[in-house]
C-alpha positions in Angstrom: 48.3 -25.7 54.5 51.4 -27.8 53.9 53.3 -25.5 51.9 51.9 -26.5 48.5 51.1 -23.7 45.9 48.7 -25.6 43.8 45.7 -23.6 43.1 43.5 -26.5 43.7 45.0 -27.0 47.2 44.7 -23.3 47.9 41.0 -23.2 46.9 40.4 -26.5 49.1 42.1 -24.9 52.0 40.0 -21.7 51.6 36.7 -23.8 51.5 37.6 -26.3 54.2 36.2 -24.4 57.4 33.1 -23.6 55.5 32.7 -27.2 54.4 33.1 -28.4 57.8 30.5 -26.0 59.1 28.1 -27.2 56.7 28.6 -30.8 57.2 28.7 -30.5 61.1 25.8 -28.0 61.5 23.5 -30.7 59.9 24.3 -33.0 62.6 23.2 -30.3 65.1 20.0 -29.7 63.2 19.4 -33.6 63.2 20.0 -33.8 67.0 17.7 -31.1 67.7 14.8 -32.3 65.6 15.2 -35.8 67.1 15.4 -34.5 70.8 12.9 -31.6 70.7 9.6 -33.8 70.4 11.0 -35.9 73.2 11.7 -33.1 75.4 8.4 -31.4 74.7 6.6 -34.6 75.9 8.8 -35.6 78.9 10.1 -32.2 80.2 8.4 -29.2 78.7 10.6 -26.7 80.9 13.8 -28.3 79.5 12.3 -28.1 76.0 11.6 -24.3 76.5 15.2 -23.8 77.9 16.6 -25.5 74.8 14.6 -23.4 72.5 15.5 -20.2 74.3 19.1 -21.1 74.2 19.1 -22.1 70.7 17.6 -18.7 69.6 20.1 -16.7 71.9 22.9 -18.9 70.3 21.9 -17.8 67.0 21.9 -14.2 67.9 25.3 -14.5 69.5 26.8 -16.4 66.7 25.7 -13.8 64.3 27.2 -10.9 66.4 30.6 -12.9 66.6 30.4 -13.7 62.8 29.7 -10.0 61.9 32.7 -8.9 64.3 35.0 -11.5 62.6 34.0 -10.2 59.2 34.6 -6.6 60.1 38.1 -7.3 61.3 39.1 -9.5 58.4 40.0 -6.6 55.9 42.6 -5.3 58.5 43.9 -8.6 59.4 44.2 -9.6 55.8 46.0 -6.4 55.0 48.4 -6.9 57.7 49.0 -10.5 56.6 49.6 -9.3 53.0 52.0 -6.7 54.1 54.0 -9.3 56.0 53.8 -11.6 52.9 55.6 -8.9 50.9 58.5 -9.3 53.1 58.6 -13.0 53.1 61.2 -15.2 51.3 58.1 -16.8 49.3 55.4 -14.3 48.9 53.2 -16.3 46.7 53.0 -19.0 49.6 52.6 -16.3 52.3 49.7 -14.6 50.3 47.9 -17.8 49.8 48.3 -18.5 53.6 47.1 -14.9 54.5 43.7 -15.7 52.4 43.3 -19.2 53.9 43.9 -17.8 57.5 41.3 -15.1 56.7 38.6 -17.7 55.6 39.3 -19.7 59.0 39.1 -16.5 61.1 35.6 -15.8 59.6 34.3 -19.3 60.0 35.8 -19.9 63.5 33.1 -18.4 65.6 30.3 -20.6 64.0 32.4 -23.6 63.9 33.3 -23.4 67.5 29.5 -23.1 68.3 28.5 -26.0 66.3 31.3 -28.1 67.8 30.0 -27.2 71.3 26.4 -27.9 70.4 27.2 -31.3 68.8 28.9 -32.1 72.0 26.2 -30.9 74.3 23.2 -32.3 72.3 25.0 -35.8 71.9 24.9 -35.8 75.7 21.2 -34.6 76.1 19.3 -37.0 78.3 
């Protein structure tokens, strides 16, 4: 966040990683739906590997997200305690909530970004 304390800007910053996740994950779904029939016809072994990888990635992403969610209350508490000692507590509290949102969305966003890159190069 660029230092603004506008409620709309704070709200937008909190939702930004989730909006990015929603928009980019639809690209991954489209790439998989487009590639899977072709892979099943041309290389069934590679298609089976892709399906297995997709399922294992879902499990791993869920595990990472649950871990991030479990860590968030403690990290948010530390951020808020630090904010109380800052010169601009309102801005620091806003930043702590925004950072918490980013921490929880990070594992899924990282995986979606990697899948978009990998599936875009699928031959």
